[in-house]
N, C-alpha and C positions, 0 to 999 in steps of 0.2 A: 122479539126480533129489532127493535128499537136497542135495546141494550147488547146487542149484537153487533151491531153495525160497525160500531167504531173499534171492533176487537178486530176486524180482518185485515190481514196482511196487506202490506205495503212495503216495495223495494226501495232498496236506498243501491246507487252506483256509483260509486267513487271512483274518478277516471285522474290520472297524473297523468297531464298533457306538457310536454316539452317540446319546442319546435316546431315539428310535422312532423311528431309523432304522438301515440297513446303506451305508452310506456308500462302502466299496470292500472290495474280495473279491481276494483273491490268492490262485491254483492252481499250487500246483506238485506236480510229479513223483518223488516216488524212487525212485533205482533205477528210471529207463526201463527199458521191453525193449527190447534191440536184438536180432532176431531173427536177423540178419546174425551178429551174432556167437554167435549158437548153432549155424550151419547154414551159415557162408562156409566151402567146403571139403568139405561132404561131400557126396556123391552124391545127384542132385536123387530118386532112390525114396528116401532115409532121410529126407526134410525133413519130409513130410507130418505122418508119424507123431512123429516128434519134437515138431515142434509143436506137437499134440494132446497129447503126454503132460503138456509144461510150461504150455501155456495149457487146463486140465481143465477149467474152470467150461462153456466152448464147446467140447470137445476132438474134436465130428464138425465143427463148421460149419470149423474150424480145419484139421480133415485133408481137407475138401473144398475147404476154399475154395485152400489149400497143392495139392492134386492140381489143381486149375483152372489155375494162377500156374506152375506147374511145365509141364502141356501147353501151355498159352499161350508159353511162354521158347524150347519144344522144337518149337512151330510144330505140334501135336496139335493132337488132340482127346482132354478125360479123359474117354473112356467106356472102357474095358475090359470091359463086360460087368455092370459094377458099377455102374453109377447109378442105378440103382432104388435097389439097398439102403444106396447109401450118402444117397440123397435120405433115403428113410423113418428111417434114422439122425439124422438134423438135425433132421427133425420132429418125434423124439420126444423130442430134448433141447432144442426150440425151446419144447414143449407143459411139458415139464418145469420149465423156468427160467421158463416166464411164471406159469404156476400156483403154483411156489414163492415168487416176488414177491407174490402175492395172499394166498397161506394162510399165510405163514409174515414173509417181509421185513416188510412193511406191518401186518400187525397189530404187531409186533413195535415198529417204530417210533410206531406208534402206543398201545402201552400196552392192545391188545386180545388177545381170547384166539386163538390161533392155529388151525390148523387140521392136523396133521401128519399126519390121517388121507386129507385129500386127496392129501398126496403119497406115501401108502406104495398109496393105490387108483392113481395114475397110473403108479409103476412095477409093482404088479401085472399091469396092463394094457400094458404095452410092454416089452419084454426087453431094452431099449437095442439091439438089432441087427434089428430086426423087431416089429412087432405082434402080440401073442399072444390078443386081443381084439380087437372090431370098433369102430369111432369110436363107436357108439352108447353102448358104455360108460363112453368118454373124456368124448363130452357130457354124460352124468349125473355126473359128476365134476368138470366145469366149471362145471353149474347151481348146482351147490352154493354156490360162492361170495358169501361177502356181501357183494355189492356194495354193497347199500342203507347198510348198515350202515359198510363203511369210504366210503362218501364223507359218509355224517353225520359222521364221525369226523373226515376231512379240516375237512368245513366249520365242525365246531366248535374244532378246532386252527387256523381263519383261513387256512388254505391252499390251500384249493379256489377261491377269486372270479375269475370268469369276467369284472370287473369292475375297474376301475384300484383301489385302495384310497385314503382322501383320504392327498394329498401326494405322490401317488406320480409321477412322472416323464413327462415325455407323451411321449416318444419310446421307453420298455416298452411292449411287448404283454402284458398284464394276465393272456393266457388262456395263456401257457408253461405254467405248472403243472398249470391245468386240465385242458387237452392233453394233456401227458405222464400225467395220471391215467385221462382217455380212454382214451388209446390201451395204457395198463397192463390197463385194464377187457376190452377186445378183443382183444388178442393169444390167447390158451388158445384162445377161440372160434376165431380165424383159422387157428389152428395143427392145430387137429382140422377144418375143413375142408378143409384144404391133405391131412390127411393122409386123409380122406377118397377126395377127388381122385384121390390118386395112389393108393391101394389101389384103388379103382375104374378105372383105367388110364389117365386124366389123365397129363398132363405133370408132372416132378418140379419143384414151383415155386422150391423153394428154391435151387437151382444151374440154372435155367433162365433168368437173368437178359438174358443176351446179352452179359454180361461174361467172360471168364477170371478168376477168383480171386473175384469176388463171391457170396456167400452172404450174406440173410437171416438174423439171428437172433431171436429173442426182444427186444433191445434196440434194436436196427438192422440196417445196415449195414455187412457186414465185408468186406473188400478186403484179400488178397494178390498182390504182385509181385515176381518175381524176374528174376536176369539170373543168365544160365548161360554158364561158363566149359568148354565142353566138354560133361560130362557131370555137372559140379559147380557146387555153387552160388556165384556171383561175389560176388552180394550178394541183398539180403534186405529186404522194406519191408513191413509190416503198418498197415494204417487197422481199428481197433476202433472201435465203437459209442461206448466212454465215453471213446476221445479226442477226440471229436470234442465230445460232450455238456458233456466237461469241461474244453473247451479255455480257452483265459483270453481272458476276454470272451467265451463261447460262452452257450451255453443255460442250464447252470446256475447260472451269474455273473449272466446276467440276471436269472433266478428271485429268484435270492435280495436281488437292490437292486432290487426291488421289492416287499421286503418292508415292512411298517411296524406300529407299535407298539410291543405287548409281550412278552415271552420269547422277543426276538430267535433268541439261542443254541439254546433248545429247536427256534425253528420254522425253522429253517435245516438242524439235521440232520436233521429230518420232509423237507422240501423235497428233500434229498439223498436219503435214502431215496426218495422219489419219481420221482426220475433213476434210481435204480437202480444205480451204478456196479456193474463186474466187478470193483474193486481195492478194497481197503482203504482207508477215507478217516480221517485225523484233523484236527480245528479243533485251531486256536492265534487267539489275538488279536493283531491287529496294532498292534505300534507303530506312532507319529506319522509316525518315519522310513519305515517299511515301507509304509504304505496309496498 
């Protein structure tokens, strides 16, 4: 694992800032992850655990998606009797990531007080493999997230507008950032509700999309697909939520181009934190020839 750590992806976001507007955004990925390079030639059964170890931020989700992709390539169903446990682990991971965003990442980006105690409480309430206390305990944690304070801080930083800023381009969607904030606020409660449904005998929603290799994470839809040669991996593809959010010309780039006014570099960093990429990000200033 230590030999792979330096190869994990990092995004570089180049901004061309002129007066009161960001006029160009260039998003590039250094060390893009090539899952085929990691798993091609390995046995199909080895791929899920390896990918979960390398992609540890959402390791349970990647393991579950990989199992679904391998099952689809075999023409089988990814249910060996452990489906419920895998669904539970995915939901607990999704909940932890969603609470981490609101208790740690967003307050840190805003310069507000972080709430590591909420992370401790979620971890105590879940074992990582199964819930050790009821959903009511988790609901109590989620209820303590200061959504009102975070929303006020976003508005004070002029990044939470639901209406166009003066001079904004007519072809842009002014609700991109506001919608992403609203989604972040809603996700932990949704994860708790899904977990309660699962524990109450409901279907394992994160693995029941109807599509093999697809799992819902705290950031969005994760998709794995593979091709086998015999029982070894011949090709492998992953599309993660961050790949979509940070794609050139994608949602983050559009949101950054919407920004107007002062302190644009700092506000661009805050908007990027709102979109919550699962890989490190570095900012750079575009030279005229690069824009």
